[in-house]
Biopython code that builds the backbone (N, CA, C, O; Angstrom):
import numpy as np
from Bio.PDB.StructureBuilder import StructureBuilder

atoms = [
    (1, "MET", "N", (14.578, -24.798, -22.316)),
    (1, "MET", "CA", (13.226, -24.547, -23.083)),
    (1, "MET", "C", (13.161, -24.995, -24.235)),
    (1, "MET", "O", (12.172, -25.440, -24.818)),
    (2, "ARG", "N", (14.287, -24.882, -24.622)),
    (2, "ARG", "CA", (14.407, -25.798, -26.260)),
    (2, "ARG", "C", (14.162, -27.587, -26.042)),
    (2, "ARG", "O", (13.928, -28.267, -27.041)),
    (3, "VAL", "N", (14.226, -28.114, -24.915)),
    (3, "VAL", "CA", (13.995, -29.368, -24.722)),
    (3, "VAL", "C", (12.181, -29.270, -24.418)),
    (3, "VAL", "O", (11.578, -30.282, -24.776)),
    (4, "ALA", "N", (11.643, -28.565, -24.030)),
    (4, "ALA", "CA", (10.042, -28.739, -23.819)),
    (4, "ALA", "C", (9.632, -28.243, -25.323)),
    (4, "ALA", "O", (8.693, -28.826, -25.865)),
    (5, "GLN", "N", (10.384, -27.057, -26.101)),
    (5, "GLN", "CA", (9.830, -27.267, -27.317)),
    (5, "GLN", "C", (9.733, -28.245, -28.161)),
    (5, "GLN", "O", (8.776, -28.515, -28.886)),
    (6, "SER", "N", (11.399, -29.132, -27.999)),
    (6, "SER", "CA", (11.104, -30.000, -28.926)),
    (6, "SER", "C", (10.348, -31.266, -28.470)),
    (6, "SER", "O", (10.204, -32.237, -29.213)),
    (7, "ALA", "N", (9.734, -31.188, -26.838)),
    (7, "ALA", "CA", (8.572, -32.405, -26.881)),
    (7, "ALA", "C", (7.798, -32.040, -27.218)),
    (7, "ALA", "O", (7.375, -32.926, -27.960)),
    (8, "SER", "N", (6.924, -30.988, -27.268)),
    (8, "SER", "CA", (5.886, -30.419, -27.742)),
    (8, "SER", "C", (5.409, -30.806, -29.011)),
    (8, "SER", "O", (4.384, -31.441, -29.259)),
    (9, "ASP", "N", (6.580, -30.191, -30.090)),
    (9, "ASP", "CA", (6.680, -30.258, -31.591)),
    (9, "ASP", "C", (6.638, -32.141, -31.853)),
    (9, "ASP", "O", (6.236, -32.513, -32.955)),
    (10, "ALA", "N", (7.031, -33.152, -30.886)),
    (10, "ALA", "CA", (7.116, -34.657, -31.075)),
    (10, "ALA", "C", (5.795, -34.680, -30.702)),
    (10, "ALA", "O", (5.206, -35.637, -31.204)),
    (11, "LEU", "N", (5.115, -33.983, -30.009)),
    (11, "LEU", "CA", (3.256, -34.849, -29.791)),
    (11, "LEU", "C", (2.753, -34.016, -30.371)),
    (11, "LEU", "O", (1.548, -34.228, -30.507)),
    (12, "ILE", "N", (3.106, -33.089, -30.822)),
    (12, "ILE", "CA", (1.970, -32.543, -31.948)),
    (12, "ILE", "C", (1.883, -33.393, -32.856)),
    (12, "ILE", "O", (0.821, -33.991, -33.026)),
    (13, "LYS", "N", (3.077, -33.653, -33.707)),
    (13, "LYS", "CA", (3.318, -34.977, -34.559)),
    (13, "LYS", "C", (2.221, -36.040, -34.802)),
    (13, "LYS", "O", (1.587, -36.285, -35.829)),
    (14, "PRO", "N", (2.188, -36.417, -33.982)),
    (14, "PRO", "CA", (1.593, -38.049, -33.649)),
    (14, "PRO", "C", (-0.073, -37.759, -33.515)),
    (14, "PRO", "O", (-0.902, -38.411, -34.151)),
    (15, "ALA", "N", (-0.340, -36.909, -32.785)),
    (15, "ALA", "CA", (-1.452, -36.739, -32.654)),
    (15, "ALA", "C", (-2.482, -35.307, -33.474)),
    (15, "ALA", "O", (-3.523, -34.799, -33.057)),
    (16, "ALA", "N", (-1.497, -34.909, -35.036)),
    (16, "ALA", "CA", (-2.185, -34.514, -35.638)),
    (16, "ALA", "C", (-2.590, -35.851, -36.520)),
    (16, "ALA", "O", (-3.597, -35.774, -37.224)),
    (17, "ASP", "N", (-1.903, -36.951, -36.499)),
    (17, "ASP", "CA", (-2.144, -37.782, -37.212)),
    (17, "ASP", "C", (-3.224, -38.825, -36.708)),
    (17, "ASP", "O", (-3.784, -39.629, -37.453)),
    (18, "THR", "N", (-3.449, -38.705, -35.321)),
    (18, "THR", "CA", (-4.542, -39.996, -35.129)),
    (18, "THR", "C", (-5.855, -39.304, -34.128)),
    (18, "THR", "O", (-6.893, -39.804, -33.694)),
    (19, "LYS", "N", (-5.329, -38.098, -34.025)),
    (19, "LYS", "CA", (-6.922, -37.362, -33.058)),
    (19, "LYS", "C", (-7.093, -35.963, -34.168)),
    (19, "LYS", "O", (-8.106, -35.411, -33.740)),
    (20, "GLY", "N", (-6.699, -35.328, -35.103)),
    (20, "GLY", "CA", (-7.400, -34.587, -36.135)),
    (20, "GLY", "C", (-6.510, -33.109, -35.764)),
    (20, "GLY", "O", (-5.565, -32.887, -35.007)),
    (21, "PRO", "N", (-7.215, -32.351, -36.579)),
    (21, "PRO", "CA", (-6.522, -30.982, -36.636)),
    (21, "PRO", "C", (-6.748, -29.735, -34.875)),
    (21, "PRO", "O", (-6.197, -28.715, -34.463)),
    (22, "ASP", "N", (-7.908, -30.693, -34.365)),
    (22, "ASP", "CA", (-8.158, -29.844, -33.262)),
    (22, "ASP", "C", (-7.082, -29.784, -32.126)),
    (22, "ASP", "O", (-6.634, -28.852, -31.457)),
    (23, "LEU", "N", (-6.774, -31.488, -32.169)),
    (23, "LEU", "CA", (-5.617, -31.277, -30.274)),
    (23, "LEU", "C", (-4.587, -30.637, -30.954)),
    (23, "LEU", "O", (-3.709, -30.096, -30.283)),
    (24, "ALA", "N", (-4.541, -30.605, -32.121)),
    (24, "ALA", "CA", (-2.866, -30.131, -32.705)),
    (24, "ALA", "C", (-2.897, -28.668, -32.414)),
    (24, "ALA", "O", (-1.941, -28.069, -31.921)),
    (25, "LYS", "N", (-3.913, -28.176, -32.704)),
    (25, "LYS", "CA", (-4.017, -26.845, -32.436)),
    (25, "LYS", "C", (-4.229, -26.253, -31.000)),
    (25, "LYS", "O", (-3.849, -25.103, -30.777)),
    (26, "LEU", "N", (-4.744, -26.900, -30.153)),
    (26, "LEU", "CA", (-4.884, -26.910, -28.617)),
    (26, "LEU", "C", (-3.580, -27.380, -28.482)),
    (26, "LEU", "O", (-3.578, -27.090, -27.286)),
    (27, "LEU", "N", (-2.193, -27.966, -28.690)),
    (27, "LEU", "CA", (-1.573, -27.888, -28.455)),
    (27, "LEU", "C", (-0.577, -26.471, -28.733)),
    (27, "LEU", "O", (-0.013, -25.723, -27.935)),
    (28, "GLN", "N", (-0.626, -26.476, -29.885)),
    (28, "GLN", "CA", (-0.229, -25.284, -30.474)),
    (28, "GLN", "C", (-0.150, -24.092, -29.604)),
    (28, "GLN", "O", (0.821, -23.438, -29.225)),
    (29, "ALA", "N", (-1.603, -23.958, -29.353)),
    (29, "ALA", "CA", (-1.571, -22.618, -28.327)),
    (29, "ALA", "C", (-1.285, -22.504, -26.798)),
    (29, "ALA", "O", (-1.073, -21.530, -26.075)),
    (30, "LEU", "N", (-1.360, -23.957, -26.542)),
    (30, "LEU", "CA", (-0.780, -24.329, -25.153)),
    (30, "LEU", "C", (0.764, -23.715, -25.043)),
    (30, "LEU", "O", (1.293, -22.919, -24.267)),
    (31, "ASP", "N", (1.160, -24.360, -26.029)),
    (31, "ASP", "CA", (2.768, -23.853, -26.115)),
    (31, "ASP", "C", (3.210, -22.617, -26.394)),
    (31, "ASP", "O", (4.192, -22.149, -25.817)),
    (32, "ALA", "N", (2.468, -21.905, -27.389)),
    (32, "ALA", "CA", (2.610, -20.394, -27.028)),
    (32, "ALA", "C", (1.898, -19.473, -25.886)),
    (32, "ALA", "O", (2.082, -18.256, -25.874)),
    (33, "ARG", "N", (1.261, -19.979, -25.146)),
    (33, "ARG", "CA", (1.150, -19.761, -23.604)),
    (33, "ARG", "C", (2.724, -20.329, -22.797)),
    (33, "ARG", "O", (3.474, -19.719, -22.035)),
    (34, "LEU", "N", (2.771, -21.209, -23.141)),
    (34, "LEU", "CA", (3.847, -21.480, -22.235)),
    (34, "LEU", "C", (5.371, -20.745, -22.294)),
    (34, "LEU", "O", (6.241, -20.555, -21.444)),
    (35, "GLN", "N", (5.226, -20.373, -23.987)),
    (35, "GLN", "CA", (6.793, -19.588, -23.891)),
    (35, "GLN", "C", (6.408, -18.172, -23.691)),
    (35, "GLN", "O", (7.314, -17.339, -23.681)),
    (36, "SER", "N", (5.251, -17.812, -23.539)),
    (36, "SER", "CA", (4.896, -15.974, -23.169)),
    (36, "SER", "C", (5.137, -15.859, -22.060)),
    (36, "SER", "O", (5.767, -14.907, -21.599)),
    (37, "GLN", "N", (4.430, -17.345, -21.033)),
    (37, "GLN", "CA", (4.652, -16.960, -19.665)),
    (37, "GLN", "C", (6.522, -16.963, -18.833)),
    (37, "GLN", "O", (6.996, -16.444, -17.823)),
    (38, "ALA", "N", (7.132, -17.938, -20.057)),
    (38, "ALA", "CA", (8.474, -18.259, -19.759)),
    (38, "ALA", "C", (9.109, -16.856, -19.792)),
    (38, "ALA", "O", (9.563, -16.454, -18.721)),
    (39, "ALA", "N", (9.222, -15.917, -21.054)),
    (39, "ALA", "CA", (9.307, -14.824, -21.341)),
    (39, "ALA", "C", (9.207, -14.037, -20.047)),
    (39, "ALA", "O", (10.194, -13.687, -19.400)),
    (40, "ALA", "N", (7.766, -13.746, -19.664)),
    (40, "ALA", "CA", (7.260, -13.035, -18.403)),
    (40, "ALA", "C", (7.987, -13.361, -17.246)),
    (40, "ALA", "O", (8.121, -12.328, -16.589)),
    (41, "ILE", "N", (8.552, -14.382, -16.657)),
    (41, "ILE", "CA", (9.345, -15.206, -16.003)),
    (41, "ILE", "C", (10.642, -14.671, -16.123)),
    (41, "ILE", "O", (11.206, -14.171, -15.150)),
    (42, "ALA", "N", (11.092, -14.726, -17.090)),
    (42, "ALA", "CA", (12.797, -14.322, -17.265)),
    (42, "ALA", "C", (12.742, -12.265, -16.965)),
    (42, "ALA", "O", (13.687, -11.620, -16.511)),
    (43, "ALA", "N", (11.539, -11.749, -17.337)),
    (43, "ALA", "CA", (11.525, -10.573, -17.311)),
    (43, "ALA", "C", (11.167, -9.931, -15.754)),
    (43, "ALA", "O", (11.379, -8.741, -15.522)),
    (44, "LEU", "N", (10.680, -10.727, -14.864)),
    (44, "LEU", "CA", (10.049, -10.392, -13.806)),
    (44, "LEU", "C", (11.714, -10.524, -13.174)),
    (44, "LEU", "O", (12.351, -9.702, -12.515)),
    (45, "SER", "N", (12.161, -12.087, -13.735)),
    (45, "SER", "CA", (13.205, -12.280, -12.695)),
    (45, "SER", "C", (14.668, -11.104, -12.480)),
    (45, "SER", "O", (15.412, -10.808, -11.545)),
    (46, "SER", "N", (14.485, -10.594, -14.299)),
    (46, "SER", "CA", (15.739, -9.802, -14.173)),
    (46, "SER", "C", (15.170, -8.228, -13.258)),
    (46, "SER", "O", (16.014, -7.551, -12.671)),
    (47, "GLN", "N", (13.944, -7.892, -13.258)),
    (47, "GLN", "CA", (13.222, -6.986, -12.450)),
    (47, "GLN", "C", (13.773, -7.170, -11.128)),
    (47, "GLN", "O", (14.215, -6.145, -10.610)),
    (48, "THR", "N", (13.854, -8.317, -10.413)),
    (48, "THR", "CA", (14.090, -8.337, -9.256)),
    (48, "THR", "C", (15.336, -8.583, -8.797)),
    (48, "THR", "O", (15.572, -8.252, -7.635)),
    (49, "ARG", "N", (15.980, -8.964, -9.284)),
    (49, "ARG", "CA", (17.730, -8.616, -9.437)),
    (49, "ARG", "C", (18.315, -7.424, -9.693)),
    (49, "ARG", "O", (19.414, -7.012, -9.322)),
    (50, "THR", "N", (17.457, -6.885, -10.384)),
    (50, "THR", "CA", (17.753, -5.214, -10.328)),
    (50, "THR", "C", (17.584, -4.106, -9.149)),
    (50, "THR", "O", (18.275, -3.139, -8.830)),
    (51, "ALA", "N", (16.434, -4.625, -8.660)),
    (51, "ALA", "CA", (15.672, -3.527, -7.687)),
    (51, "ALA", "C", (16.181, -4.646, -6.198)),
    (51, "ALA", "O", (15.525, -4.368, -5.194)),
    (52, "ALA", "N", (16.873, -5.415, -6.063)),
    (52, "ALA", "CA", (17.519, -6.290, -5.020)),
    (52, "ALA", "C", (19.372, -5.682, -4.548)),
    (52, "ALA", "O", (20.082, -6.073, -3.622)),
    (53, "ALA", "N", (19.642, -4.689, -5.559)),
    (53, "ALA", "CA", (20.590, -4.428, -5.766)),
    (53, "ALA", "C", (21.007, -3.725, -4.347)),
    (53, "ALA", "O", (19.924, -3.214, -4.061)),
    (54, "PRO", "N", (21.851, -3.393, -3.328)),
    (54, "PRO", "CA", (22.140, -2.965, -2.369)),
    (54, "PRO", "C", (22.435, -1.824, -2.535)),
    (54, "PRO", "O", (23.223, -1.347, -3.351)),
    (55, "ARG", "N", (21.377, -0.978, -1.225)),
    (55, "ARG", "CA", (21.370, 0.821, -1.549)),
    (55, "ARG", "C", (22.699, 1.203, -0.750)),
    (55, "ARG", "O", (22.979, 0.692, 0.334)),
    (56, "THR", "N", (23.449, 2.106, -1.364)),
    (56, "THR", "CA", (24.705, 2.843, -0.339)),
    (56, "THR", "C", (24.449, 3.978, 0.217)),
    (56, "THR", "O", (25.026, 4.188, 1.284)),
    (57, "ASP", "N", (23.726, 4.808, -0.203)),
    (57, "ASP", "CA", (23.404, 5.714, 0.500)),
    (57, "ASP", "C", (21.958, 5.974, 1.310)),
    (57, "ASP", "O", (21.284, 6.800, 0.693)),
    (58, "THR", "N", (21.424, 5.579, 2.301)),
    (58, "THR", "CA", (20.437, 5.322, 3.005)),
    (58, "THR", "C", (20.138, 6.598, 3.555)),
    (58, "THR", "O", (18.934, 6.720, 3.784)),
    (59, "ALA", "N", (20.943, 7.757, 3.894)),
    (59, "ALA", "CA", (20.485, 8.868, 4.186)),
    (59, "ALA", "C", (20.136, 9.459, 3.300)),
    (59, "ALA", "O", (19.051, 9.987, 3.542)),
    (60, "ALA", "N", (20.537, 9.685, 2.250)),
    (60, "ALA", "CA", (19.291, 10.374, 1.231)),
    (60, "ALA", "C", (18.319, 10.019, 0.756)),
    (60, "ALA", "O", (17.613, 10.764, 0.076)),
    (61, "VAL", "N", (17.960, 8.402, 1.076)),
    (61, "VAL", "CA", (16.462, 8.190, 0.746)),
    (61, "VAL", "C", (15.862, 8.346, 2.206)),
    (61, "VAL", "O", (14.640, 8.426, 2.326)),
    (62, "ARG", "N", (16.595, 8.386, 3.196)),
    (62, "ARG", "CA", (15.330, 8.583, 4.839)),
    (62, "ARG", "C", (15.209, 10.196, 4.612)),
    (62, "ARG", "O", (14.301, 10.842, 5.134)),
    (63, "LYS", "N", (16.463, 10.930, 3.575)),
    (63, "LYS", "CA", (15.838, 12.262, 3.726)),
    (63, "LYS", "C", (14.629, 12.851, 3.077)),
    (63, "LYS", "O", (13.811, 13.666, 3.503)),
    (64, "GLU", "N", (14.739, 12.174, 1.837)),
    (64, "GLU", "CA", (13.669, 11.892, 0.397)),
    (64, "GLU", "C", (11.876, 12.074, 1.074)),
    (64, "GLU", "O", (10.892, 12.767, 0.814)),
    (65, "VAL", "N", (12.363, 10.648, 2.355)),
    (65, "VAL", "CA", (11.133, 10.054, 2.785)),
    (65, "VAL", "C", (10.743, 11.332, 3.739)),
    (65, "VAL", "O", (9.597, 11.749, 3.567)),
    (66, "GLU", "N", (11.345, 11.845, 4.481)),
    (66, "GLU", "CA", (10.954, 12.651, 5.500)),
    (66, "GLU", "C", (10.277, 13.844, 4.445)),
    (66, "GLU", "O", (9.069, 14.076, 4.488)),
    (67, "ALA", "N", (11.003, 14.417, 3.695)),
    (67, "ALA", "CA", (10.427, 15.565, 3.186)),
    (67, "ALA", "C", (9.361, 15.523, 2.772)),
    (67, "ALA", "O", (8.560, 16.445, 2.925)),
    (68, "MET", "N", (9.031, 14.129, 1.974)),
    (68, "MET", "CA", (7.650, 14.064, 1.400)),
    (68, "MET", "C", (6.969, 13.384, 2.623)),
    (68, "MET", "O", (5.900, 12.955, 2.188)),
    (69, "LEU", "N", (7.048, 13.159, 3.604)),
    (69, "LEU", "CA", (6.090, 13.254, 5.134)),
    (69, "LEU", "C", (5.805, 14.718, 5.088)),
    (69, "LEU", "O", (4.685, 14.981, 4.650)),
    (70, "ARG", "N", (6.766, 16.039, 5.536)),
    (70, "ARG", "CA", (6.332, 17.117, 5.365)),
    (70, "ARG", "C", (5.603, 17.721, 4.627)),
    (70, "ARG", "O", (4.698, 18.474, 4.989)),
    (71, "GLN", "N", (5.969, 17.414, 3.306)),
    (71, "GLN", "CA", (4.958, 17.755, 2.201)),
    (71, "GLN", "C", (3.270, 17.417, 1.939)),
    (71, "GLN", "O", (2.346, 18.105, 1.505)),
    (72, "GLN", "N", (3.358, 16.147, 2.381)),
    (72, "GLN", "CA", (1.985, 15.585, 2.316)),
    (72, "GLN", "C", (0.855, 16.013, 3.862)),
    (72, "GLN", "O", (-0.371, 16.124, 3.867)),
    (73, "LYS", "N", (1.891, 16.184, 5.102)),
    (73, "LYS", "CA", (1.562, 16.734, 6.327)),
    (73, "LYS", "C", (0.884, 18.317, 5.796)),
    (73, "LYS", "O", (-0.214, 18.737, 6.162)),
    (74, "ALA", "N", (1.599, 18.865, 5.088)),
    (74, "ALA", "CA", (1.508, 20.537, 4.539)),
    (74, "ALA", "C", (0.515, 20.268, 3.893)),
    (74, "ALA", "O", (-0.228, 21.190, 4.231)),
    (75, "VAL", "N", (-0.154, 19.543, 3.060)),
    (75, "VAL", "CA", (-1.064, 19.732, 1.837)),
    (75, "VAL", "C", (-1.715, 19.045, 2.656)),
    (75, "VAL", "O", (-2.621, 19.056, 1.824)),
    (76, "GLU", "N", (-2.307, 18.216, 3.818)),
    (76, "GLU", "CA", (-3.087, 17.944, 4.639)),
    (76, "GLU", "C", (-4.102, 19.106, 5.501)),
    (76, "GLU", "O", (-5.274, 19.480, 5.484)),
    (77, "ALA", "N", (-2.799, 19.403, 6.264)),
    (77, "ALA", "CA", (-3.092, 21.119, 7.203)),
    (77, "ALA", "C", (-4.247, 22.148, 6.240)),
    (77, "ALA", "O", (-5.358, 22.506, 6.631)),
    (78, "ALA", "N", (-3.560, 22.500, 4.800)),
    (78, "ALA", "CA", (-4.082, 23.421, 4.147)),
    (78, "ALA", "C", (-5.304, 23.036, 3.517)),
    (78, "ALA", "O", (-6.031, 23.841, 2.935)),
    (79, "ALA", "N", (-5.541, 21.803, 3.629)),
    (79, "ALA", "CA", (-6.642, 21.077, 2.801)),
    (79, "ALA", "C", (-8.135, 21.234, 4.275)),
    (79, "ALA", "O", (-9.351, 21.304, 4.096)),
    (80, "LYS", "N", (-7.351, 21.239, 5.599)),
    (80, "LYS", "CA", (-8.754, 21.219, 6.455)),
    (80, "LYS", "C", (-9.362, 22.582, 6.941)),
    (80, "LYS", "O", (-8.633, 23.436, 7.446)),
    (81, "PRO", "N", (-10.492, 22.740, 6.805)),
    (81, "PRO", "CA", (-11.144, 23.868, 7.282)),
    (81, "PRO", "C", (-10.563, 24.652, 8.406)),
    (81, "PRO", "O", (-10.359, 24.058, 9.464)),
    (82, "VAL", "N", (-10.346, 25.592, 8.329)),
    (82, "VAL", "CA", (-9.830, 26.090, 9.648)),
    (82, "VAL", "C", (-11.183, 26.678, 10.647)),
    (82, "VAL", "O", (-11.979, 27.570, 10.350)),
    (83, "MET", "N", (-11.134, 25.914, 11.813)),
    (83, "MET", "CA", (-11.750, 26.319, 12.606)),
    (83, "MET", "C", (-11.668, 26.879, 13.854)),
    (83, "MET", "O", (-11.108, 26.274, 14.767)),
    (84, "VAL", "N", (-12.378, 28.447, 14.072)),
    (84, "VAL", "CA", (-12.015, 29.031, 14.790)),
    (84, "VAL", "C", (-13.008, 28.840, 16.109)),
    (84, "VAL", "O", (-14.231, 28.778, 15.974)),
    (85, "ALA", "N", (-12.298, 28.746, 17.489)),
    (85, "ALA", "CA", (-12.913, 28.422, 18.751)),
    (85, "ALA", "C", (-13.656, 29.596, 19.213)),
    (85, "ALA", "O", (-13.305, 30.775, 19.172)),
    (86, "PRO", "N", (-14.622, 29.141, 19.610)),
    (86, "PRO", "CA", (-15.656, 30.519, 20.186)),
    (86, "PRO", "C", (-14.713, 31.183, 21.217)),
    (86, "PRO", "O", (-13.851, 30.418, 21.650)),
    (87, "PRO", "N", (-14.692, 32.548, 21.742)),
    (87, "PRO", "CA", (-13.960, 33.052, 22.822)),
    (87, "PRO", "C", (-14.628, 32.148, 24.264)),
    (87, "PRO", "O", (-15.792, 31.827, 24.504)),
    (88, "VAL", "N", (-13.085, 31.866, 25.225)),
    (88, "VAL", "CA", (-13.397, 31.591, 26.209)),
    (88, "VAL", "C", (-13.869, 32.697, 27.300)),
    (88, "VAL", "O", (-13.291, 33.784, 27.286)),
    (89, "LYS", "N", (-14.799, 32.483, 28.153)),
    (89, "LYS", "CA", (-15.257, 33.174, 29.039)),
    (89, "LYS", "C", (-14.565, 33.208, 30.295)),
    (89, "LYS", "O", (-14.056, 32.163, 30.700)),
    (90, "PRO", "N", (-14.496, 34.021, 30.813)),
    (90, "PRO", "CA", (-13.610, 33.571, 32.309)),
    (90, "PRO", "C", (-14.592, 33.230, 33.338)),
    (90, "PRO", "O", (-15.714, 33.734, 33.373)),
    (91, "LYS", "N", (-14.273, 32.598, 33.951)),
    (91, "LYS", "CA", (-14.921, 32.079, 35.281)),
    (91, "LYS", "C", (-15.462, 32.266, 35.913)),
    (91, "LYS", "O", (-14.812, 32.049, 36.936)),
    (92, "GLU", "N", (-16.968, 32.781, 36.335)),
    (92, "GLU", "CA", (-17.140, 33.514, 37.043)),
    (92, "GLU", "C", (-17.278, 33.323, 38.497)),
    (92, "GLU", "O", (-17.732, 32.284, 38.976)),
    (93, "ASN", "N", (-16.922, 34.234, 39.128)),
    (93, "ASN", "CA", (-16.652, 33.601, 40.525)),
    (93, "ASN", "C", (-17.864, 33.799, 41.484)),
    (93, "ASN", "O", (-18.396, 34.906, 41.570)),
    (94, "LEU", "N", (-18.214, 32.944, 42.060)),
    (94, "LEU", "CA", (-19.552, 33.733, 42.873)),
    (94, "LEU", "C", (-19.074, 34.129, 44.459)),
    (94, "LEU", "O", (-18.261, 33.466, 45.105)),
    (95, "VAL", "N", (-19.565, 35.008, 44.803)),
    (95, "VAL", "CA", (-19.399, 35.523, 46.182)),
    (95, "VAL", "C", (-20.147, 35.151, 47.262)),
    (95, "VAL", "O", (-21.366, 35.283, 47.369)),
    (96, "GLN", "N", (-19.311, 34.632, 48.148)),
    (96, "GLN", "CA", (-20.293, 33.737, 49.491)),
    (96, "GLN", "C", (-20.195, 34.358, 50.506)),
    (96, "GLN", "O", (-19.148, 34.818, 50.962)),
    (97, "TYR", "N", (-21.383, 34.446, 51.016)),
    (97, "TYR", "CA", (-21.231, 35.682, 52.221)),
    (97, "TYR", "C", (-21.340, 34.129, 53.760)),
    (97, "TYR", "O", (-21.623, 32.935, 53.661)),
    (98, "PRO", "N", (-20.915, 35.084, 55.103)),
    (98, "PRO", "CA", (-20.980, 34.125, 56.057)),
    (98, "PRO", "C", (-22.256, 34.131, 56.181)),
    (98, "PRO", "O", (-23.067, 35.020, 55.925)),
    (99, "ARG", "N", (-22.469, 32.533, 56.808)),
    (99, "ARG", "CA", (-23.718, 32.280, 57.136)),
    (99, "ARG", "C", (-24.291, 32.955, 58.715)),
    (99, "ARG", "O", (-23.926, 32.595, 59.834)),
    (100, "THR", "N", (-24.819, 33.523, 58.531)),
    (100, "THR", "CA", (-25.668, 34.041, 59.617)),
    (100, "THR", "C", (-26.105, 32.953, 60.720)),
    (100, "THR", "O", (-26.442, 31.824, 60.363)),
    (101, "GLN", "N", (-26.087, 33.354, 62.136)),
    (101, "GLN", "CA", (-26.898, 32.279, 62.843)),
    (101, "GLN", "C", (-28.056, 33.238, 63.366)),
    (101, "GLN", "O", (-28.182, 34.462, 63.348)),
    (102, "PRO", "N", (-28.959, 32.062, 63.904)),
    (102, "PRO", "CA", (-29.656, 33.012, 64.507)),
    (102, "PRO", "C", (-29.530, 32.957, 65.993)),
    (102, "PRO", "O", (-28.946, 32.127, 66.690)),
    (103, "GLN", "N", (-30.294, 34.161, 66.367)),
    (103, "GLN", "CA", (-29.529, 34.984, 67.404)),
    (103, "GLN", "C", (-29.613, 34.040, 69.209)),
    (103, "GLN", "O", (-28.927, 34.141, 70.226)),
    (104, "GLY", "N", (-30.825, 33.176, 68.829)),
    (104, "GLY", "CA", (-30.610, 32.773, 70.107)),
    (104, "GLY", "C", (-29.869, 31.208, 70.152)),
    (104, "GLY", "O", (-30.136, 30.368, 71.011)),
    (105, "SER", "N", (-28.808, 31.000, 68.952)),
    (105, "SER", "CA", (-28.085, 29.814, 69.281)),
    (105, "SER", "C", (-26.641, 30.534, 69.953)),
    (105, "SER", "O", (-26.477, 31.735, 70.171)),
    (106, "GLN", "N", (-25.696, 29.452, 70.197)),
    (106, "GLN", "CA", (-24.624, 30.192, 70.581)),
    (106, "GLN", "C", (-23.766, 28.874, 69.673)),
    (106, "GLN", "O", (-24.230, 27.750, 69.483)),
    (107, "THR", "N", (-22.671, 29.283, 69.288)),
    (107, "THR", "CA", (-21.863, 28.370, 68.532)),
    (107, "THR", "C", (-20.741, 27.950, 70.099)),
    (107, "THR", "O", (-20.264, 28.668, 70.978)),
    (108, "PRO", "N", (-20.692, 26.652, 69.866)),
    (108, "PRO", "CA", (-19.785, 25.953, 70.404)),
    (108, "PRO", "C", (-18.361, 26.033, 70.516)),
    (108, "PRO", "O", (-17.740, 25.164, 71.128)),
]
sb = StructureBuilder()
sb.init_structure("model")
sb.init_model(0)
sb.init_chain("A")
sb.init_seg("    ")
for serial, (resi, resn, name, xyz) in enumerate(atoms, 1):
    if name == "N":
        sb.init_residue(resn, " ", resi, " ")
    sb.init_atom(name, np.array(xyz, "f"), 0.0, 1.0, " ", f" {name:<3s}", serial, name[0])
structure = sb.get_structure()
């Protein structure tokens, strides 16, 4: 990072002499942005290193997740309106009488 900083300082001095103060201001602003981005990347890098640490107790994590799921299902069940089903009517059995045959015919 020091190399980039010294290189940007070397670029600013000749630019200030030949192109005017506007270019020098732009280069300084660009340098400040690069330094802030480098700091942000370093912070993200340290966060990912700590997050990637191995977890030794996976059973505890699993229990916590299952408890949260049960709690979420309970909240969803409590939020649903209770629907009362209409009473079920018993199926009506129709009475079937035997067919009567005309008096003149015989059954084979």
